[in-house]
N, C-alpha and C positions, 0 to 999 in steps of 0.2 A: 313509057310507063310499063312495068312488067308485073303481071299477076302471077303469084305463086300459089298453085292449087294445094289446099290442105286436104289430102286424101282421107286421112283419118276422120276429120270433122265432117267432110262431105258425106262419108258413109253413115255417120250418126244422124245427120240432118235429113238425108235423103235427097239433097240437092247440092249444087256446087258451092264450095266455100273457098275463098281465096284470101291470101295475105298480100298486102301491097306496101311499098315503102312510102311513107307520108311525104318525104322530101321530093320524091319523084312526082307526086300529085301537084305539089307546089310549083315544080319546075315545068312539067309537061302538061298539066291539066288532067282531068278525069272525065272520060266519056262513058256514059252508061249505054253500052250497045248490047246489053243482055236481053235475050228474048225469053229466057226461062227464069224461074225463081233462083236467086243468087244471093249469097252473103259475102261481104268483103269486110276485112278488119285491118286496122293499122294501129301502130303505137308511135307516140311522139313525146319528146321531153316537154315538160310543162312550160319551159321558158320560150319555146318556139312559137311565139304568138302569130307571126305572119303565116306560118305553115298551118297552124290551127284554124285560122280564118279561111284559108283555102280549102281545108277539109269541110268546114261547115258550109261554105258556098257550093261545094260539090255534092252536098246532100248527106254527108257523114254526120252522125250524131254521137255525142259523148256517152260512153257506156260505163266507164270506170276511171277512177284515178288511183293508180297503183304507186305505193310508197315502197322503196327498196331499202332494207336495213342490212347492216353488216356488223359482224362481231369477231374480234380476235379471240380465239379460244385459248384459255389457260386451263390445262388439265389439273384436276385436284388430286388424282390418284385414288379417289374413292367415290362411290356412288351409293346413295341411300334413297329409298322411296318406299312409301307405304303401299304402293301399287306394284305389281309384278310388271317389269319392263324387259322386253327381250326383242331379238330380231325375229321377223316374221318367218313362218314356215308355210309350205304349200297348203296345209290344211286350214290356214287362216283366211283363205281367199273369200269364201262366202260371207263371213262375218265382216270383213273389211269392206267388201263391196256394199253391203247393206248400210254400213255407217256412212260411206261416201255418198250413197244415194239419197240420204236424208239429212245431211249435216251442214249443207252450204246454202247461204242466203245472200251474201254480199258480193259474190263474184260477178263478172260482167255478163254471164249468160243468165243468171237469175235476176239481175237488175234491168236487163233489156226487155221491155214489154213485148217486143216482137217475138220473143221465144216463150213457148209454153213452159210451165214449170216441169212438166214431164220430160221435156227435151233437156232442160238445164240439169235436172237430176241425173238423167242418163249419161250426160257428158262426164260428170264427175265419177259415176260408177265405172264407166269404161276407162277412165283415166287410171284407176287403180287396177282394173283388169289387165291393163298393159304392163304393169309391173310383174304380175304373176306369169304373163306370157313372155317375159324377157324383152319387152319392146320399149320400156321407159323406166329409167331409174336404176341405180346401182345398189340401193339398200332400202329396206323398209323396217321400221321399228313399230312394235305394237305394245299396247298396255292391256293387262288383264285385270278384271275386277269381278268378283262373284263368279269366278271360274268361266268367264267369257270375255271376248274381246271388247274393250271399252273405247279404244282409240287407236289411231295409226299415224305414222309419220313417214311419208315417202320422200326419198332423198335422191338427188342427182349429184354426180361428181363432176365438178367443173374442170378441175385440174388436179395435179398431184397433192395439193395442199388445201384446196377449197371445195366445200360441199354446199349445195343449194337445197334448202327446204322447199320441195316441190309442191307438196300438198300435206296438210295436217287436218285431222278431223277427230272429234270426240263425240261419242254418243250422247244425246241430249241428257239422258238421265244421270250421266256421270260427269257433267260439267261442273266447274267451280270447285273441283277437288284437287287441282294442281296436276292433273294428268298430262295436259299439253306441255307444261313446264318440265315435268319429269322426263318425258320422251325427248325433249330437246337436250336436257342435261345428259341423258344417256348417249345421245349422238355425239356430244362433245367428248365424252370419255372413251367411247368404244369404236367410233368410226376410225379406220386407219388413216393416219397422216392428216387428221382434221385440225388445221391451224386457223382456218377462217370459215365462218358460216354466213351465208347470204340468204335472205328471205324477202319476198314481196308480199304485201297484203293491201287490201283495199282501205282507202282513207275513211270510208264509212264504217269499217269494222273496228270500232273503238276498243272492244275487249282484246282483239288481236294486237292492235297498236300498243296498248298498255302492257300486254304480256311481254312483247319483245323489248320494249323500253326498260321494263323492270328487270329483265334478264341481262341487260348490258348492251343490247344492240343499239346502234346509232344510225340515223337516217343517212343514206348514201346518195340517193337520187329519187326523183319522182317522174312519172310519165302518165299521160292520158291515153286511154284506149278508146278508139272511135270505131263505130259500126256503120255499115251501109247495107241496106236491104233492098233488093229488087224483087217484087212479087208480081 
């Protein structure tokens, strides 16, 4: 069994974080030989029941059920929105980070009681910091309302024709105004060579699930995320 150290996450947590292949745990077993505080995570398809049982027997606990959606993009040639939607600029960083710091509740770090809310919030804030540092993501789209940033959409490019919605957040005071939908529509029209969009969201995040379904996304797969904590 091979542990892959997550350097970025280790830095935020202040102790070692590792990713491991769940099938290797099923095949080789999992030995907790850690002497210091350690975090280990893994992902596995929801149909792999035997592997899931091996994870539970090894002390891993379910943290999240992630549903992956896919959509084939058909460009309309026009884009309309009551909100200003544009690509992010360097001066947007502070506002985007603030939104990321306070907008998430359903992700695996916020739902895992072993993580304090302050740590879970910091992980999301650092996630978007990485875009502005050029370390994660190929595009970011922002929405403006009342002359300030109201939401953001961070994008990864999977291949020449496929983009992944990596992170999307809307400030609480501007929710239920169609801003998230407008940013996704903008991405469909203006990202270069965007023929397919992929996004993952938590099964507990019903508003997000409904948003993607209403926009024509269809379920492609689902996976469980398991966490192991040694303290």
